[in-house]
N, C-alpha and C positions, 0 to 999 in steps of 0.2 A: 064822390067819395068824401066823407067827412074829414075835417082836419085832424081829428083825434085818430082816425084810422090811418091817415097818411103818415102820422108820426109813429103810431103803434106798430104798424107792420115793419118798418125799418128797424125800430128798436128791438122788437122780438127777434127779427132775423139777425141783426147785429149781435145781440146777446148770445144767440145760439151759434153764430159763426165764430165769435170769440171763444166760446167754450170748445167748439169743435177744433179750431186752430190750435188752441193750447193743448188739447188732447193729442193732436198729431205731433206737436213739438216735444211733448213730454209723455212718452209711451206709458209711464207708470201712473200718470195723473188720471183721476176719475172723479166724478161728481157724486155726491151722496144726496143732493137736494133735487127734488123734482118740483118744478114750478108749474102751478096750474095756470090756466088762461086768466083767472081772476088775479093771481099773484102778478102776472105780467102786466095786466091792466092797472093794478095798483102802483107798480113801479113806474110805469109810464106816466100815470097821473101825477105822482109825487115829483118826478124829475121835471115834467112839463110845467106844472103849476107852482112848485116851490123852489126849484133849483135853477133852471135855465134863465139866464139874464140877470141873476142876482149876484151880490158880491162874493168874491172868493171866500171860502170857509163856510158858506151857507150849507146847512144840513137839513135833510128831510127824513122822516121816519115813516115806515108803513108796516102794518100788521094785518094779516088775513086770518080771522078766527076760524074760517072754514077749513083752511089747509094747515093752520098752525104756523105757517112760515111768516117771517118778518125780516126787516132789514133797515139799513140806513143808506143814504145817498149823500155824498159830499162833493161840492164844487171845489176841486183842488187847484185848478189853474185856468186862466184865460189866455188864449193864444190866437195868432193869426195863421191861417194856412190857405195858401192860394187866394189871397184877398178875401177870405171869409173869416167871420168872427167864430172862433171855436172854443170849446171848453173841455178840459180833462176832468172827468167825473169818476169818483171812486164809489163802487157799489159793494156793500157787505150784505150777504144773504144768510139768514139762519133758518135751519130746519125746525119744524115743530115737533118732530118725533123724538124718540129716545133711541140711541143717544142723540144729542143735539150736535149738528154739524154747522160749521161756519165757513163760508167761502167768500173770497174777495176778487173783484174784477175792476179793471180800469178801462174805460172806453172814452174815446174822444168824439164829441158831437159838434157839428158845424151848422150855423144858421144859414138856411137857404134863402134865395131871393123871394120866395113865396111866403116867408115867415115861419116855416117849419124847421125843425132840427133833424139832421140826418147823421147817423153814425158814420164817421170817416174811416 
């Protein structure tokens, strides 16, 4: 399995779990943005190549002309969790349709012994 796929699958799963968990905690919460696989791949690429391991405050932007969706990713905080190097990352996603919707997510990722990042 490629390292990109190793990180991409946990990222996509974590992103969907975070959305699902929030939906269960807040019964009136709903999402208006549908992410395509290409959107998820772009988010994964941006966080992996432009954010992980960088200084706090680092930002990355992504735009998918095919879906019209876009967003920003910001490294908010570095922390240690169970002897692992972890990062709190803020994701902002904007829909490409009309009306434009904006949604915000905070996820923590931790560096694994094999060099990949996993959502904690």
